[in-house]
C-alpha positions as CSV (number, residue, x, y, z in Angstrom):
1,X,86.5,132.0,149.0
2,X,85.4,135.2,147.2
3,X,83.9,135.3,143.7
4,X,83.3,138.4,141.6
5,X,79.7,139.1,140.7
6,X,79.5,142.3,138.8
7,X,80.9,145.0,141.1
8,X,80.1,143.2,144.3
9,X,82.1,140.4,145.9
10,X,80.2,137.5,147.5
11,X,81.4,135.1,150.2
12,X,80.3,131.9,148.6
13,X,80.9,129.9,151.8
14,X,78.3,132.0,153.8
15,X,75.8,131.8,151.0
16,X,76.2,128.1,150.5
17,X,76.0,127.3,154.2
18,X,72.9,129.4,154.5
19,X,71.4,127.6,151.5
20,X,72.2,124.2,153.0
21,X,70.5,125.2,156.3
22,X,67.4,126.6,154.7
23,X,67.1,123.8,152.1
24,X,67.4,121.1,154.8
25,X,64.7,122.7,156.8
26,X,62.4,123.2,153.8
27,X,62.9,119.6,152.7
28,X,61.9,118.3,156.1
29,X,58.9,120.6,156.2
30,X,57.8,119.3,152.7
31,X,58.1,122.7,151.0
32,X,61.0,121.4,148.8
33,X,61.3,118.1,147.0
34,X,63.9,115.7,148.5
35,X,66.4,116.0,145.6
36,X,69.9,117.2,145.3
37,X,68.9,119.8,142.7
38,X,69.5,123.4,143.8
39,X,66.2,125.4,144.1
40,X,66.8,128.6,142.2
41,X,64.1,130.5,144.0
42,X,65.6,129.8,147.4
43,X,69.1,130.6,146.2
44,X,67.9,133.9,144.7
45,X,66.3,134.9,148.0
46,X,69.5,134.1,149.9
47,X,71.7,136.0,147.4
48,X,69.4,139.1,147.5
49,X,69.5,139.1,151.3
50,X,73.3,138.8,151.3
51,X,73.6,141.7,148.8
52,X,71.4,143.8,151.1
53,X,73.8,143.4,154.0
54,X,72.9,140.2,155.8
55,X,76.1,138.3,156.4
56,X,75.2,135.9,159.3
57,X,74.4,132.5,157.8
58,X,71.8,131.6,160.5
59,X,69.9,134.9,160.0
60,X,70.3,134.5,156.2
61,X,68.8,131.0,156.4
62,X,65.9,132.1,158.7
63,X,65.0,135.1,156.7
64,X,65.2,133.1,153.5
65,X,62.9,130.4,155.0
66,X,60.4,133.0,156.0
67,X,60.3,134.6,152.5
68,X,60.3,131.3,150.7
69,X,57.3,130.0,152.9
70,X,55.4,133.2,152.4
71,X,55.9,133.0,148.6
72,X,55.0,129.2,148.7
73,X,51.8,130.0,150.6
74,X,50.9,132.8,148.2
75,X,51.4,130.5,145.2
76,X,49.3,127.8,146.9
77,X,46.3,130.2,147.4
78,X,46.6,131.9,144.0
């Protein structure tokens, strides 16, 4: 399924699967609360990575996890 976002087209399936993988990991790690609410910070990271050319859902999830954890640690120490 494709959705128009401005001038770019986004594959919602890839983004949603990458989000599901990353959110599941982060919930188990305790970095995200165990709720069904979408974490906007994580989604924003995944969308940015997708817009910069990463289309593999596993790599998207892994890169998003790394960026999210780095930001989480930076916030914890600030």
